[in-house]
N, C-alpha and C positions, 0 to 999 in steps of 0.2 A: 504495501500499498504506500503510496506516494506521501509525501510530507508536505509540509508549507515551501513556498520559496527561499523564504530565510534559510530552512534545513539546507535543502540542496545548496545556496551559496556556503551555508559553514561546511558542508559535506567536501565544497570546490577547494575552499583554503585549508582544510583540513590535509586533503590530498599532495596541493602542491608544496604545505610546508614540510610535511614528517616525509610522505613519499620518497622525495629524491635522497634520503637516507639511507632507503632501503639495499639490501645486497643484492645482485642482481640476480641472487637463486642457486638453481641446480649447477652441477658441473660442466654440464652440455655433454655427459657419456648417452651411453646408449640407453635406451627408455627398454628394459628388459622387466619381467616379472621375477619378483623375489621366489624365492623357495623357503621361506619363512613366512610365519605367522604377519600379519601385515594391521596396523590399525590406520584409517583415515577419518579426515575431518573434512565436515562438507557444512558449509553456510549459507545461508540464505537472509533476505527480510520477509516479513509477511506478517499473518497474525496465526491463533492459533489452528484455524482451519488447517491451511497450507502447512502448518507443523504438523498434524494430527497425518495429514494424508502424505507427506515426505517420509514420515516415519514408518510407514506404512509402506510403501517401495522401497524402503530400506532394509526393510526385513527381507523384501523378496530378493534383493541383489544378494543378503548375506547368507540366503538360503542357496542360492546359484553360486554362490562363492562362499565358500565356508571357512577358506583361507584368507578373509578380510572381516575386518570391523569394522562397522563406522560409526562416526559419532557424531549428531547431529548439534548446530549450531543455529539461533535465528534470534533477531533483534526487529525492532520495527525500523522503517524506512529510516527515521529520524538518528539512529543511533548508529544503523549500519555502518555506514560510509567512515566516519570518526573510528569505528572497530575496526574496521579492514585495512583503514591506513596506518592505522596503529602497529595492528599484529605484523602487515609487512614491512614498516620499518624498521621493525625487530627483530627481522626475518624468520617471524614465527606465524605465517599466513596459514589457513586452513589449504588442505590439499587440492580441496573442489570447491571453488565459489560461483554462485548466482552471483551474474555479471549484469549490469544496464549499460544501455546503450551510450548515455553520457558520459561514462566514465570508463570504457572501452580502452578507447585510444591513450588513454592518460596511464593507467597497467602497463598496457601493452609496449608502449614507448619506454619505459622508464626499466623494463626485462623483467615487469612480475609476474607476467604470464608465461604458460608455456606453448611454444608453436606446434598444435594440434598434428602439424605433418609429421612430427618427428616421432606422435605414437600411433600413426595412421596403424599398423597392425591391431589397434586394442581399440578404435576407434573409427564406425563404420559410417561415413556420409552417402552411401548411394540410394535412400530415400529419401533425400532433400533436395527441392528445386534448387538450381544450381545459383539462381539469384537470392534466394532466402538463407542459401549458403554464404555469399559476399558481405550480407550485414552482418557476419561475423568477425570481418575480416581488416585488418590495417597495413597499409603500404603492400597488399597481396598477400600478407602471411595470414593464415588464419588462426585467430587466435582462442576463438567463443565459438562452441555449437547454439543456435536458435532452439529454444526450449517451443515455445510458441510464436506464431506470427500472426500479424492484422494487417490489412487493405482500408484504407481510408472510403468513405462512403457518405452519401446523402440518407439521412431516415425522414421519411413523408410520415406523416399522420392522416393515415385514409379514414379514420371516422372523421376527424376534422372537414376533410375535403366532402368525405359523404353529408355531414352536415350542413353545409353550406354552398353545396350545389357546385362542386368544383370537378372537373375531371382531373383524375392523376395524371402526371407528365411521362410522356414517352421518354424513359431515360437512357433510351438508344442512340437519342437523336439531339437532347435539349440541350440548351447554349445559355449561357449567365444571360444573357438578355430576356429570355423566356422564365428560366427561374427567378428573377427582378419582377418581371408581370405575373406572376403566378404570385409572388410575397404579398404583393400592391392589392390584386386580388382578393386574397383571404382575408387582409386587415379590412379592406374596405365593406366584403361582406358580410364581417363579424361586426362591424361599427367601433370596430379599433379593439373590440374583448380579446383576441387571439393576434398578435403578430404573424406574419407570415413565416416570418424565418428567425432564427437566433443571429447574430452575429457569425457570416461566414470566415471571417479571417482574423488572424491577431492573435487570438486570445493562446495558440499552440504553435508548434514550428511544423504538423503536418499540413495545416492549410498553406502555410508559407512555401514549403516547399512544392504543393501540388500545383499551387499558383504561377511560382517560378515554370514550373518544368513544361505548362503549359506552353511559355515563351522556348521552351528549350535553354531554361537556364536553371542554377542549382544553388542552393544555398552553400553549401561548402562544395571544395573542389578535391581531388583526390590526396594534392599535397597538404590539405588542411588551412588551406586559406577561403576567406569570405568571397567568395562569388557572384554573391545575388546580387542581382542590378538593381538600382535603388528605383526606377521608374515601376520595376514590378510590383513592388513591395508598396509604393506610393497609390499604384492604381488599385491594387486591392482594399487598401484603405479606403481610396475616394470611393469606390464600389460601393463600401457599405455605408459610410456617412452619404451617401445620396438618398442610398434605403432608407437610413434614419430620417433623413428629409421627409420623404414619401409616406413614412410609417410603416412600409412593408417591413422592415427588422425591429429588434427591441431598441431602446433607445442605453445611449452610452451606460447611462446610471444601469439602467435595466440588467445590463449585458454582464457589469461588474460583479452586479449582485446574485445573478444566476450563476455564473461561472464558481465565487467563492462558494457558493451554498452545497454544490458538488454534483457529480453526475445523477444523482439519484434523486434530487430538488432541484434541478434545473428545470430550463424553462420548454422541454423537451418529455423531461419526465410528469412534468405537472400539465402538459396540456395548454400551456402559457404561447407556445410557438407552432407552429403547421409544420415547421420544417427545420432541418439543421443538419450540421455536420458529426460523425463522431467516425470513432475504427470500427470494423460491421462486429467486432467481441464485445462491445458495449452494449447491444441491441438485448442481450437478455435483462442485463438490469434493468433497463429503459422500460423496456416493457412488462416489466415486473411491477417497477415500479408506478407506471403509467396506466397500467389495464388498458392499454388502447391499442390499437391493431397501427402497430408501426411497423414500416417495412423499409427495409433496404433498396435502394436504388444507387446505377452510377452515379459520379458526378457531372453535374453542369462543364460539358467542351471534351467531356472524355470520347466523343468520338472523331472529335481533330486533333488527338492528342493523347499519347500513350504514356500518360502523366502519372498513374497510381505507381505504389511501390509497396515493397513487404516493411512491413516494420514488427521487428523483432521485440516480444513481448518482455523478454528477459533471456539471459543465456545461462549455458554452464560453462565453467573457465577452470583451468587447472593452474594452480599455480607453480612457478618455475620454481619456488622454495621448497616443493614437492618431497621428501626422501624417497618415494614412492609412485613416481611419474605415470608408470602402466596400469599400475592397479586405481590410480585416480582417473585414468583416462577410461578403464573399464567400467568405472562408475558411473560419469557421465555416458557412456553412450548405453548403459543399461539406461540409464533414467531418458535419455531422448530416443531409443531405438528400440526396446523391449514392448512389448505387448501388455506383458503382464506387469510394467511399470505404468501405461497407459491408461490401462484397466481400471487403476487404483488414480491417478493424479488426475483423471479426463480432463476437463479444461479450464480448470481452477489457475493455471498459469498461463492460460489460452487456448487457441486453438492451434494443435500438435503440429509444429513443422514438418516431421514426420508423414508423408505423405501414407506408409503401409498403417503407423499407428493411427492415422485419424480416421481412415477407412474401419479400421477393427472395432474404434470404439463409437461410430458413427450413429449404429441402431441404439445406442445406448444414450443418445445424446437428446435433452429436452428440444421442444417445439422449435424455440429461437436459436440455443446452439446449432440446429439442424441450418436457420435459416441464416445466419451466421456461414457456415460452410458451404453452404451452396452459392452464396454471394461470391465467396473466396474463389470458388470456384469458377464462375461465371465473368470473374476480371481478369485481363492478362496485363501484369503489373509491366513498367517499363525497369529498365535498368536500376539495384540499387544505388541508395543514394551513397554519398561518404558518409562513412563515422562521423558524427561530432568528433572533433579538435582537439586534442589537448589544450586547456584551457577555456572550450568553450560549452561547459556545463552548465554557466548558469544564464545560457543563451535563451530561456522560456521566461523566467521573468525578468529578464532584460527586455525581451519582446513584448511583453505585457505592460510594463510600464511605459512604453514609447507608444501601446496601441493606443493605450487608455488617456493620455495627454491628446492624443488624434484625434480620439472619437469624442472627448470634451473640449476640442476646440483650442488647445492650449499651446497649440502647435502646429504647421501644415504637415500634411501627409510626405509634401517632397522633402522639408525640411529635417521633420523625424526620420525618415528613409535613410540620409546620409547620415544624420548623430548616429542612428544603432546598427548601421554597415563600421561605421569608424571604430565606436564602444567596440563591439563584438571582434573587432582585426585586433583592438588594442589588448584587450585580455588574450586572445588567444597567442599574439606577440611576446606576450608580457610572460607566457607561461613556458615560453622554449627553451 
């Protein structure tokens, strides 16, 4: 579970200040199985439900490999990164680490994660889409295995469309102009009781990545530099400003309030907006909270550009400090590849990135999870975006700060776009 923006920034500071002291890890010798009893440590963030499921999966692993004992450790998001940075700096990090995309490059570039290619004998990658595998790469080297994957989606409240006599859109062809027209129509026919859409850009990096990729642009390049075109960012903000003016989307104050309320108390979940954007894997929580017929549709403009992308929910990585990298790789392999683990873990960490595991558990998925899987299978994502570079882990709170200033009309989209890009690049440069 993710914490506050402040917590993320604290984690970034802790990482940069302590991880630099870390030893580079193992000696770089051959990755081979031990002929003795081995004990591993594995760490993850999350709450009790995740812990219970993970412990059950570990028990299944220990039955498969009786010569390996696994000790699980978990914390909530707020304390996880400080603890991981501290243990890594002390050359005592857990053998297997649940990793997030925001911090992958920071740990990989400091030599704290094992190059998984060295453990290829113990870690099968054959059942993963090649683009999903690339989400765990830094500079062409695979350091992490995606546990779950998601893709960006439009969420449409079919009940509200029916209530106000509006036809559902054709998501195979709809454009941003048509999206705006629908948002205005909903607001008009509901006499302002319902906003046509939540804000469609600026509260998360996913919206920025998608908007930029529609113009063949990227937030970051493979070298870790910010390559986002300020014109693309400014136009995304201006699109939403125009819809705020017409009443098609929620106001600036409503956008902030609903975002801070969390997914299950936001505009889509409470029926205050008829459309919005989310990742497909969030549909279950949204439908349960709303009780409405929420549907996943392709994003506006998707017929014109292959701009969608795989987003890893999280990864498993192996510490380069592990005394038992072969056994650690076996544990990671079991957690992402074995149907026994998939049957236990289900979709708690997202829709399984392993296609065979996803297929094996599909019959047991809820209706909403099946919608999420069906949507993902219907979308052809483009190339995986570059991993957030070292120094860029504070990108989302930074983006939200500028977005709120723009929507509150405290600064222009053009000025904010240039300032955001300069500040983000400065953070990255400082971390090198």
